[in-house]
Every structure is written in structure tokens, then in C-alpha cells.
N, C-alpha and C positions, 0 to 999 in steps of 0.2 A: 268425694267433693270435700274440700277443706273450706269451712266457713269461719270467719274471724270477725271480732268486733273490737274497736279501739276508740276510746275517747282521747283524741290527740291534743286537746287543749291548745288550739291555734295551729291550723295547718300551715299558715304562713311561717310561723316560727319553727315548725318541725317537719317541713316537707322533706328535707334531706334524710331525716331519721326514718320517715315513713317509706321513702324509696329504698333505703337500705334494708328495712325490715321486709318489704315485699320481695326483695331479691333473695333473701335467705329463707324466709318462712314459706313463701310461695302459696299463699291462700288462693283458692279459686274465686272466693268472694270475700271482700272486706267491707264491713259496715263501719263508718267513722262518725263520730259525734264531736260537737264543739269545734267545728272547723273555723268558726268566726270569720267567714268570708262571704262576700256577696257572690251571686252566681257568676257575674262577669269576671270575677277575680279567681275563680276556681281553676287550678292548673290541669285541665283535662288533657292537654297535649303531653305533659310530663308522664301521666299515667298511661296514655295511649302508647307511648314509646316503650313502656314496660309490658305491653300486651293486654292492658285493661281498658274495657269500656267503662264509662263513668256517668253517674247522675248525681246532681247536687241540689240541695234546697237550703238556701241561706240568704240572709238579708244584710249581713255586714258584720258589725262588731261582736254580736252575741250569737249563741246557739249555732245552728248549722249542722246538717246531716248529709252524708254521702254514701253511695254504694259504688264500689269498684267490682267489676266482674270480668273474668276471662272465659266464662262459659255461656255468654249471652246476657243481654240486658234489654228487656222489653216491658211494655205496659207499665211505664213509670208513672207513679202517682205521688205528688207532693202533698203532705199534710193529710188530713182526714178526708178531704173532698177534692183535692186538686185545685181548689180556688184559694184566693187570698184569705188568710185567717188571722185573727187578732192575737196579740200576745196574751197569755203565755203559750198558746198553741203553736204559733208561727215558727217555722224552721226547726221543728222537733220530730218530724216523722217523714220518712221517704220509703216507698215500697216499689218493688220491681220483680219481674220474673227472671230468675237466673238459673239456667240449666234445668228447668222443670220444677224449681222450688220458688214459692212466693216468699221473698225475703223482705223484711222491713228493718230499717235502721231507725232506732228510737233514742231520743234524749229526753228523759222524763224530767220535769221541773224539779229543782232541788227542794223546795218547800220552806227553806230558811229556818222557821221555828214553828212549834206546835200552835202558837197563838197568832200566827201570821195569816193574812189573807192568801199569801202565796202557798201555804200548806193546803188550804181548802182548794185552791186552784190545781194543786198537784193531784189531789184525790179525784177531782173532776176530770182531769186529763187522763188519768188511768182508767176511769170509768168509760170515758169516750173511746179509749183504745180498745176496750173489750167490745163495745158496741160496733166499732169500726171492723173488727175481726168478724163479728157475727154477720155483718152486712156484706162483707167482701170476700170472705174465705170460708173453707170447710175444714172442720177438725180431722176429717179422714183424708185430706190432701196434704202433700208436702209443704209445710209452712215453717219458716224460721223467723222469729222476732228477736232481734239482736240489738244490744246497746247498753247504754248507761241508764239503768233504771232508778238510780239514787234510792234504792231500797235494798237492805240486807235481809234476805228472806227468812233467815233463822239466826238464833243466837250464836251458832258456831261460825257464822259469817262475819263476826266482828271480834276484835281482839279482846274486848272486855265488855260484856253486855251491861254491867252495872254502870258504865260511863255513858250509856245511851238511853237511860230510862226516861229522861225528860227532853229528848231531842228527836228530830226527824230521822228518817232512814230505818228506824226499827219499831216505829209505833204500831199498835195493833191495827189501826185503820189502813196504814200503808201495806202491811203484810196481808191484810184481808183482800186488798186490791190485787195483789199478786196471786193470792189464792183463787180469786175469781177468774183470772187468766188460766189457771190450771183447770178450773171447772169447765171452762170453755173447751179446753182440749190441748193446752200447752203444758209442757213439763221442762224442767231445768236439766238440759243435756249434760252440763258439766257435773252436776250433783249426781246424776244417774251413773256416771262413771267413777266419781271420786267422792268418798264420804268423809274424808279427814277434816279435822278442824284446822284453822289458821291457813287457809288457802285464800289469799286476798288478791284483789285486783286494783285497789286504790289505797294510797297512803298520803297523808297530809305532807306538804312540803316542809312544814315547820318541825322543829325539835327532833330532827333525825328519825322521824316515825318509820321511814322505810327500813333503815338499818336496825331499828329496835323492834321491828315486827308488829307495829301498831297500825293495822290496816282494816279494811272492810272488803267484802266481796259484793260489789254492787253492779258489776258488768256481767250481763247474763246473755246466754243464748237459749231461748225458749223455743221448743219445737213441738210439732204434732207427733202423734205416735208413729206414722210412717217414717219420720226422720229419727225418732228415738230408737226404733228398732235397728236402724242402720248406724247408730253412733258407735265408733270403735275406739277412739283415742282423743284425748284433749290436753290442753296445756294453758296455764297462765304464764306468759313469757316474761318473767321477772327481769331478764337481761335487757329487755327494751325499756325498763324503768331506770336503768343505770346509765352512767356516763354523763356527758355534758348536756345541760338543759333538757331533761326528759319531761314528758308529760307526767302528771301525777297519777295516771292510770297505766296499767300494763295491758297489752292486747291479750284477748282470750280466743282460743281457736279450738274447733272440734272437727275431727275427720269423720265423714259419713261414707259408708260403703253403699252407694246408690247404684 
């Protein structure tokens, strides 16, 4: 099973690129973030024509998460409860059973700055995610939590750690929140396969950061041990970050021999 995650940064603007990527990458499951669409505007028929069932959780201009699957899509739950939830929770979490795996697409709040109320909301959201997993999943079952976490788990996941000492994405509290997910039973599938530095999934649009290699690895596929044992190969597809009007994120994919 090939599982992928991609913050597309507006599906309306990048639908053609996503369709092209699906055609050549052929993931069995794709988790998308920042679709920036209402549910009524989600292009389900376009994905159906490519062989994918789909589920979407979005309110319009901001956020929005989706799951595409060609191995089944069942027991879909939007958000932490399936009920209407206030910002910054809303439209940031979607879960479904795909081919025997409980898959979640997550878009963690950015946090903005360490002195912002949005940063505290980000920490609360990550804590709620751990509670949600505790209440709905088992660490000995196949679970994959995929998405834009807006956290670089280690210093090797940013191009220059000294430039992030007073900013979000690398703070001790954010990394501790990711560590609590590991304590629950999730691990970083990509890092289990590849330990090198400078393997990034996001680059700022400004100042030629992509071409200068100034990026961060904040798009993660976290899985339980039954999935980790089956992980065989992975890729951050930099080619999808190139060309006309790309997202500022590249898709990340992992192949599991299930």
C-alpha cells in the first residue's frame, strides 16, 4: 500500500497538478491539507474518474483536509468528534478506514509566533490529537496519521537550526507534543527509512528558498508499529514542487508491504 500526504495549498488552484501527480505516483491513499474549499465545491467526481473514493472536511477559504483512496473508504469521521467544531480545530482533521488501515489527514495550526495565542492553540490542538487517538485507536492496530504538522521534529529537519531559535515549528513544546504522539505509539515512517539531513518537504516561496535548499521537513507520515514493520520505501517528491504555480510543499509517500 502506498500512502502519501500533500499540503496542496489550494486545491482549486492546483487540481490539475494533483491529477497529474496521481496519474504518475499512483498512491493507494492520498491525504491532502489546505484544500481551501467548502465541501460543496470539492471535486469528488474528478477523483472518482481516476479511481479514487474521496472524503473532504472543509469550510471554505481556509484550512480543509481530504482523503482519497482506491482501497476503500469507510467509517469517515470529520474533526475530533464528527460534530461542528470551532476554529482553530475546524477543518483540520479527517479520518477513515482505508484498506484495513485507520488513516487520518491532519493540518496542525501554524502557531504564528511563540508569544501568540495561536501558538497556545496549536499546543492544545496537538494535545487533543493525542487524546483523540487514545479514545479511538489502538497502538497495536494499523494506524497512519499523515499531514502537515507544522513542526520540524529535529534540528536535522531544518536548513539552519540557529535561524529558528525564537520561532515556531522547532520549539521545545512543539517537539514535546510530537514526542507524546510517539509515546502513544506512533513513529516517523520516513525517518525510520532515511536518516540523512536536508531532506525537506516545505520551502518558503520567497528569496528562492527552494533552489537554495532552505527548507523544513514538516510533512509527516506517523504510523503504529504494525505499519512501521511493513515500511519499505519512501520519497519526498521534489519534482512536484517544481514547475508553474506549485504548492510550497512537496508530497511525501511511503510504500508499505501489507
